[in-house]
Backbone as JSON, one array per atom type, in Angstrom:
{
  "sequence": "MASVGVLRAVLFLRILTLLTLAASAVLMGLNNITNDDGSKIKFTDLIAYRYVFAVGAIGFVYTLIQLPFAIYNVLQEKRLIRNACLPEFDYFGDKVMALLLASGVGVGFGVTFEFKRAFDSVFSDEAKKYLNRANISTGILLAGTVFMALLLAFSSNRRSPKKGMFK",
  "N": [[43.15, -79.57, -104.3], [45.84, -77.47, -103.98], [49.32, -77.65, -104.8], [52.09, -77.7, -102.47], [54.17, -76.1, -103.3], [52.93, -74.22, -104.96], [51.3, -72.95, -103.1], [53.26, -71.82, -101.46], [54.44, -70.12, -103.33], [52.36, -68.32, -103.77], [52.18, -67.17, -101.21], [54.75, -66.0, -101.05], [54.57, -64.15, -103.18], [52.52, -62.53, -102.18], [53.81, -61.39, -99.98], [55.91, -60.02, -101.28], [54.36, -58.23, -102.78], [53.12, -56.79, -100.7], [55.38, -55.53, -99.54], [56.38, -53.96, -101.69], [54.22, -52.26, -102.2], [54.03, -50.92, -99.77], [56.51, -49.61, -99.74], [56.22, -47.95, -101.99], [54.05, -46.29, -101.23], [55.09, -45.06, -98.92], [57.34, -43.74, -99.95], [56.1, -41.96, -101.74], [54.56, -40.53, -99.92], [56.53, -39.2, -98.51], [57.44, -37.42, -100.32], [58.16, -34.4, -100.52], [59.05, -31.03, -101.06], [61.01, -28.01, -100.76], [60.94, -25.1, -102.49], [63.24, -22.81, -104.17], [62.29, -20.27, -103.69], [61.15, -20.48, -101.22], [58.62, -21.6, -101.08], [56.54, -24.42, -100.41], [56.14, -27.67, -101.69], [54.06, -30.39, -101.69], [53.28, -33.89, -101.88], [50.58, -34.05, -101.82], [49.68, -31.85, -103.14], [49.24, -32.31, -105.79], [46.64, -33.86, -107.41], [46.85, -36.23, -108.83], [49.12, -37.47, -107.71], [48.21, -37.87, -105.15], [46.33, -39.76, -105.72], [47.96, -41.89, -106.61], [49.29, -42.45, -104.21], [47.06, -43.17, -102.6], [46.08, -45.43, -103.95], [48.25, -47.18, -103.65], [48.19, -47.41, -100.85], [45.64, -48.55, -100.41], [45.93, -50.98, -101.78], [47.97, -52.04, -100.19], [46.63, -52.41, -97.71], [44.66, -54.29, -98.49], [46.32, -56.44, -99.24], [47.57, -56.91, -96.82], [45.41, -57.83, -95.34], [44.89, -60.22, -96.7], [47.21, -61.67, -96.23], [47.46, -63.2, -93.68], [45.71, -65.33, -94.24], [46.98, -66.54, -96.4], [49.34, -67.37, -95.15], [48.35, -69.22, -93.26], [47.29, -71.03, -95.07], [49.6, -72.07, -96.26], [50.94, -73.22, -94.05], [49.09, -75.08, -92.98], [48.23, -76.37, -95.19], [45.67, -76.18, -96.18], [42.62, -74.33, -96.57], [41.69, -71.68, -94.36], [39.03, -70.97, -93.97], [36.68, -73.0, -95.14], [34.97, -72.36, -97.49], [32.87, -72.12, -100.28], [32.84, -69.71, -101.62], [35.19, -68.37, -101.09], [37.49, -68.83, -102.82], [36.53, -67.38, -105.03], [36.37, -64.83, -103.94], [39.1, -64.3, -103.53], [39.95, -64.37, -106.19], [38.39, -62.31, -107.52], [38.94, -60.15, -105.84], [41.75, -59.94, -106.14], [41.77, -59.37, -108.84], [40.43, -56.87, -109.01], [42.17, -55.34, -107.43], [44.55, -55.54, -108.95], [43.81, -54.18, -111.29], [43.21, -51.66, -110.2], [45.7, -50.91, -109.12], [47.16, -50.85, -111.5], [45.92, -48.69, -112.75], [46.75, -46.64, -111.07], [49.51, -46.67, -111.59], [49.51, -45.87, -114.28], [48.45, -43.26, -114.05], [50.38, -42.02, -112.39], [52.83, -42.23, -113.88], [51.99, -40.99, -116.23], [51.26, -38.3, -115.53], [53.69, -37.36, -114.47], [55.38, -37.63, -116.69], [54.16, -35.85, -118.49], [54.39, -33.39, -117.14], [57.2, -33.18, -117.06], [57.77, -33.1, -119.78], [56.44, -30.79, -120.66], [57.22, -28.69, -118.94], [59.92, -28.82, -118.3], [62.11, -27.1, -118.78], [61.6, -24.88, -117.18], [61.5, -25.74, -114.57], [62.89, -25.89, -111.31], [65.85, -27.32, -109.81], [65.09, -28.65, -107.49], [62.36, -29.08, -107.95], [62.55, -30.84, -110.07], [63.69, -33.01, -108.75], [61.55, -33.66, -107.12], [59.68, -34.58, -109.03], [61.14, -36.74, -110.01], [61.31, -38.39, -107.74], [58.62, -39.0, -107.46], [58.3, -40.46, -109.79], [59.94, -42.66, -109.21], [58.56, -43.76, -107.04], [56.21, -44.45, -108.36], [57.24, -46.34, -110.12], [57.96, -48.37, -108.33], [55.41, -48.98, -107.48], [54.52, -50.06, -109.87], [55.97, -52.46, -109.88], [54.69, -53.74, -107.72], [52.2, -53.99, -108.92], [52.73, -55.83, -110.94], [53.37, -58.08, -109.37], [50.88, -58.45, -108.17], [49.37, -59.07, -110.43], [50.49, -61.52, -111.09], [49.67, -62.95, -108.85], [46.97, -62.9, -109.42], [46.87, -64.64, -111.58], [47.44, -67.06, -110.29], [45.28, -67.18, -108.42], [43.17, -67.24, -110.16], [43.45, -69.72, -111.39], [43.29, -71.4, -109.2], [40.67, -71.24, -108.35], [39.11, -72.7, -109.98], [37.34, -75.76, -110.23], [38.34, -77.78, -111.74], [41.28, -79.57, -112.75], [43.99, -77.52, -112.96], [46.63, -75.52, -114.37], [48.25, -74.77, -112.22], [47.74, -76.54, -110.16]],
  "CA": [[44.16, -79.07, -103.38], [47.02, -76.96, -104.68], [50.57, -78.19, -104.27], [52.75, -76.86, -101.48], [54.96, -75.12, -104.04], [52.03, -73.15, -105.39], [50.9, -72.21, -101.9], [54.41, -71.01, -101.07], [54.6, -69.06, -104.33], [51.32, -67.32, -103.48], [52.61, -66.46, -100.0], [55.9, -65.19, -101.41], [54.09, -63.03, -103.99], [51.77, -61.63, -101.3], [54.79, -60.65, -99.2], [56.54, -59.06, -102.2], [53.37, -57.2, -103.08], [52.99, -55.96, -99.51], [56.59, -54.71, -99.38], [56.49, -52.95, -102.74], [53.17, -51.25, -102.03], [54.41, -50.1, -98.62], [57.61, -48.74, -100.16], [55.69, -46.94, -102.9], [53.24, -45.32, -100.48], [55.97, -44.29, -98.04], [58.15, -42.84, -100.77], [55.23, -40.88, -102.23], [54.18, -39.73, -98.77], [57.68, -38.38, -98.11], [57.84, -36.59, -101.46], [57.89, -32.99, -100.24], [60.23, -30.2, -101.31], [60.92, -26.57, -100.57], [61.54, -24.42, -103.64], [64.21, -21.74, -103.9], [61.59, -19.08, -103.18], [60.6, -20.78, -99.91], [57.32, -22.27, -101.15], [56.61, -25.87, -100.2], [55.33, -28.52, -102.56], [53.85, -31.7, -101.09], [52.66, -34.83, -102.82], [49.13, -33.82, -101.79], [49.33, -30.69, -103.98], [48.78, -32.82, -107.09], [45.62, -34.89, -107.23], [47.35, -37.48, -109.4], [50.02, -38.11, -106.76], [47.36, -38.34, -104.06], [45.72, -41.0, -106.21], [49.0, -42.93, -106.58], [49.45, -42.79, -102.8], [45.86, -43.86, -102.12], [46.03, -46.75, -104.57], [49.25, -47.98, -102.95], [47.72, -47.68, -99.49], [44.51, -49.49, -100.5], [46.53, -52.28, -102.13], [48.69, -52.51, -99.01], [45.65, -52.91, -96.74], [44.08, -55.51, -99.05], [47.32, -57.5, -99.16], [47.75, -57.18, -95.39], [44.26, -58.66, -94.94], [45.03, -61.53, -97.34], [48.43, -62.35, -95.81], [47.27, -64.28, -92.7], [45.07, -66.47, -94.89], [48.01, -67.21, -97.19], [50.25, -68.04, -94.2], [47.63, -70.4, -92.77], [47.17, -71.95, -96.2], [50.9, -72.74, -96.44], [51.27, -74.01, -92.87], [48.15, -76.18, -92.79], [47.94, -76.93, -96.53], [44.23, -76.1, -96.43], [42.09, -73.0, -96.34], [41.2, -71.41, -93.02], [37.57, -71.04, -94.07], [36.38, -73.85, -96.3], [33.73, -71.86, -98.06], [32.96, -72.15, -101.74], [32.99, -68.38, -102.19], [36.5, -67.8, -100.8], [38.32, -68.71, -104.04], [36.01, -66.29, -105.86], [36.79, -63.58, -103.31], [40.52, -64.14, -103.88], [40.06, -64.07, -107.63], [37.84, -60.99, -107.85], [39.7, -59.16, -105.09], [43.03, -59.77, -106.81], [41.53, -58.72, -110.14], [40.13, -55.45, -108.76], [43.41, -54.7, -106.96], [45.5, -55.44, -110.07], [43.36, -53.1, -112.16], [43.36, -50.4, -109.47], [47.13, -50.6, -109.09], [47.57, -50.48, -112.86], [45.46, -47.32, -113.02], [47.65, -45.76, -110.34], [50.77, -46.6, -112.34], [49.27, -45.03, -115.46], [48.29, -41.87, -113.63], [51.66, -41.51, -111.89], [53.78, -42.04, -114.98], [51.44, -40.03, -117.2], [51.37, -36.92, -115.04], [55.11, -37.0, -114.37], [55.9, -37.48, -118.06], [53.62, -34.62, -119.08], [55.05, -32.25, -116.48], [58.59, -33.08, -117.51], [57.79, -32.73, -121.2], [55.94, -29.43, -120.88], [57.79, -27.65, -118.09], [61.27, -29.19, -117.86], [63.04, -25.98, -118.85], [61.32, -23.88, -116.15], [61.55, -26.34, -113.24], [64.14, -25.81, -110.55], [66.42, -28.64, -109.53], [64.26, -29.26, -106.45], [61.12, -29.55, -108.58], [62.91, -32.04, -110.85], [63.84, -34.08, -107.77], [60.18, -34.0, -106.72], [59.11, -35.41, -110.09], [61.9, -38.0, -110.08], [60.87, -39.23, -106.61], [57.29, -39.49, -107.81], [58.52, -41.49, -110.8], [60.47, -43.85, -108.52], [57.44, -44.31, -106.29], [55.31, -45.08, -109.32], [57.93, -47.54, -110.6], [57.8, -49.39, -107.3], [54.0, -49.38, -107.59], [54.46, -50.95, -111.03], [56.43, -53.79, -109.44], [53.58, -54.3, -106.96], [51.15, -54.35, -109.88], [53.17, -57.08, -111.59], [53.2, -59.15, -108.4], [49.44, -58.68, -108.02], [48.92, -59.75, -111.64], [50.9, -62.92, -110.94], [48.72, -63.53, -107.89], [45.71, -63.07, -110.13], [46.99, -65.87, -112.36], [47.31, -68.18, -109.35], [43.93, -67.24, -107.86], [42.28, -67.63, -111.24], [43.57, -71.15, -111.6], [42.92, -72.12, -107.98], [39.23, -71.18, -108.11], [38.48, -73.68, -110.87], [37.32, -77.08, -109.64], [39.07, -78.69, -112.61], [42.72, -79.53, -112.59], [44.55, -76.43, -113.74], [48.07, -75.49, -114.56], [48.94, -74.58, -110.95], [47.2, -77.44, -109.12]],
  "C": [[45.39, -78.67, -104.18], [48.28, -77.55, -104.03], [51.19, -77.19, -103.3], [53.57, -75.78, -102.17], [54.13, -73.94, -104.51], [51.61, -72.3, -104.2], [52.04, -71.31, -101.42], [54.65, -69.86, -102.05], [53.58, -67.95, -104.1], [51.71, -66.5, -102.25], [53.78, -65.52, -100.31], [55.48, -63.96, -102.23], [53.29, -62.04, -103.14], [52.75, -60.78, -100.47], [55.5, -59.62, -100.07], [55.61, -57.91, -102.55], [53.23, -56.24, -101.9], [54.18, -55.01, -99.36], [56.69, -53.62, -100.44], [55.42, -51.87, -102.59], [53.46, -50.35, -100.83], [55.51, -49.12, -99.01], [57.11, -47.62, -101.07], [54.91, -45.87, -102.14], [54.11, -44.46, -99.57], [56.79, -43.29, -98.84], [57.32, -41.67, -101.31], [54.83, -39.96, -101.08], [55.3, -38.8, -98.29], [58.14, -37.43, -99.21], [57.38, -35.15, -101.26], [59.18, -32.21, -100.48], [59.94, -28.76, -100.93], [61.65, -25.92, -101.73], [62.52, -23.34, -103.2], [63.56, -20.5, -103.31], [60.94, -19.31, -101.81], [59.24, -21.46, -99.92], [57.51, -23.78, -101.03], [55.67, -26.58, -101.16], [55.27, -29.89, -101.9], [53.22, -32.61, -102.13], [51.16, -34.6, -102.88], [48.7, -32.63, -102.66], [48.86, -31.11, -105.37], [47.82, -33.98, -106.86], [46.11, -36.24, -107.75], [48.26, -38.2, -108.42], [49.27, -38.57, -105.5], [46.73, -39.67, -104.44], [46.73, -42.14, -106.17], [49.21, -43.39, -105.14], [48.27, -43.61, -102.3], [45.77, -45.27, -102.68], [47.05, -47.68, -103.9], [48.81, -48.36, -101.56], [46.56, -48.68, -99.48], [45.03, -50.89, -100.84], [47.28, -52.88, -100.96], [47.72, -53.11, -97.99], [45.02, -54.21, -97.22], [45.06, -56.68, -98.9], [47.59, -57.89, -97.71], [46.61, -58.06, -94.86], [44.4, -60.08, -95.49], [46.2, -62.34, -96.79], [48.22, -63.44, -94.75], [46.62, -65.53, -93.3], [46.08, -67.25, -95.73], [48.99, -67.96, -96.29], [49.6, -69.31, -93.67], [47.55, -71.46, -93.87], [48.47, -72.72, -96.42], [51.18, -73.68, -95.27], [50.38, -75.25, -92.72], [47.82, -76.93, -94.08], [46.44, -77.08, -96.77], [43.8, -74.68, -96.12], [41.57, -72.88, -94.92], [39.68, -71.55, -92.98], [37.26, -71.84, -95.33], [35.0, -73.49, -96.86], [33.9, -71.8, -99.57], [33.19, -70.77, -102.33], [34.37, -67.77, -101.95], [37.43, -67.77, -102.01], [37.84, -67.6, -104.97], [36.39, -64.94, -105.28], [38.26, -63.29, -103.63], [40.66, -63.69, -105.33], [39.59, -62.64, -107.94], [38.55, -59.88, -107.08], [41.05, -58.88, -105.74], [42.86, -59.06, -108.16], [41.28, -57.23, -109.96], [41.4, -54.72, -108.33], [44.41, -54.54, -108.1], [45.1, -54.29, -111.01], [43.49, -51.74, -111.49], [44.82, -49.97, -109.42], [47.62, -50.17, -110.47], [47.11, -49.06, -113.21], [46.33, -46.31, -112.29], [48.99, -45.59, -111.03], [50.61, -45.7, -113.57], [49.16, -43.56, -115.12], [49.64, -41.28, -113.2], [52.66, -41.25, -112.99], [53.29, -40.99, -115.96], [51.61, -38.59, -116.76], [52.84, -36.49, -114.98], [55.71, -36.76, -115.75], [55.42, -36.16, -118.67], [54.23, -33.37, -118.45], [56.47, -32.08, -116.97], [58.66, -32.61, -118.96], [57.43, -31.25, -121.38], [56.73, -28.36, -120.13], [59.24, -27.91, -117.67], [62.22, -28.0, -117.82], [62.81, -24.94, -117.74], [61.38, -24.43, -114.73], [62.91, -26.14, -112.6], [64.65, -27.23, -110.33], [65.6, -29.38, -108.47], [62.97, -29.82, -107.05], [61.39, -30.79, -109.43], [63.11, -33.24, -109.93], [62.47, -34.58, -107.31], [59.54, -34.94, -107.76], [59.84, -36.75, -110.2], [61.5, -38.94, -108.94], [59.47, -39.79, -106.87], [57.39, -40.6, -108.85], [59.03, -42.78, -110.16], [59.36, -44.54, -107.74], [56.47, -45.04, -107.21], [55.94, -46.34, -109.92], [57.83, -48.68, -109.61], [56.36, -49.89, -107.28], [53.8, -50.31, -108.78], [54.91, -52.36, -110.67], [55.34, -54.48, -108.62], [52.43, -54.73, -107.86], [51.49, -55.66, -110.58], [52.99, -58.26, -110.64], [51.72, -59.48, -108.2], [48.88, -59.4, -109.25], [49.32, -61.23, -111.61], [50.0, -63.64, -109.93], [47.36, -63.78, -108.53], [45.73, -64.35, -110.97], [46.82, -67.09, -111.46], [45.88, -68.29, -108.82], [42.91, -67.62, -108.92], [42.28, -69.14, -111.43], [43.09, -71.93, -110.39], [41.41, -72.12, -107.74], [38.47, -72.2, -108.95], [38.48, -75.05, -110.21], [38.07, -78.11, -110.49], [40.55, -78.59, -112.31], [43.28, -78.47, -113.52], [46.05, -76.52, -113.79], [48.8, -75.43, -113.23], [48.44, -75.5, -109.85], [48.11, -78.61, -108.92]]
}
């Protein structure tokens, strides 16, 4: 049985993860501009930014599904479903999400950096704002990735039947 402090830390990290992933997805979803010539650029025009949005949305849904279980775990100080495979689900789910979110961060920063490096002199001010907003959204996704990685550390330790660092 994990201590109440660890259970609260897991709940707090899940809430932080949920908020950062929601903010990242919303900010990327609102990243639309109209150029000086009247053409519109949306986040969906670049596959990389669609990927960043999708990764944030998938992570948000996963965290939203995990949140009631974390709340119950804190309030009752036991798992809702006492099944031997649930700690493994937490561990592997958190691991997959952390890696998926990290790939989204790499794609978002990589594409934005390359566009800025190659085309900075020809971009209008609006296009630069578009790239900056995408960078901010990706930075918020990075924060969510860090929170998910911390959750991975907790879920890794909690799945072991031996006494671990966080038990």
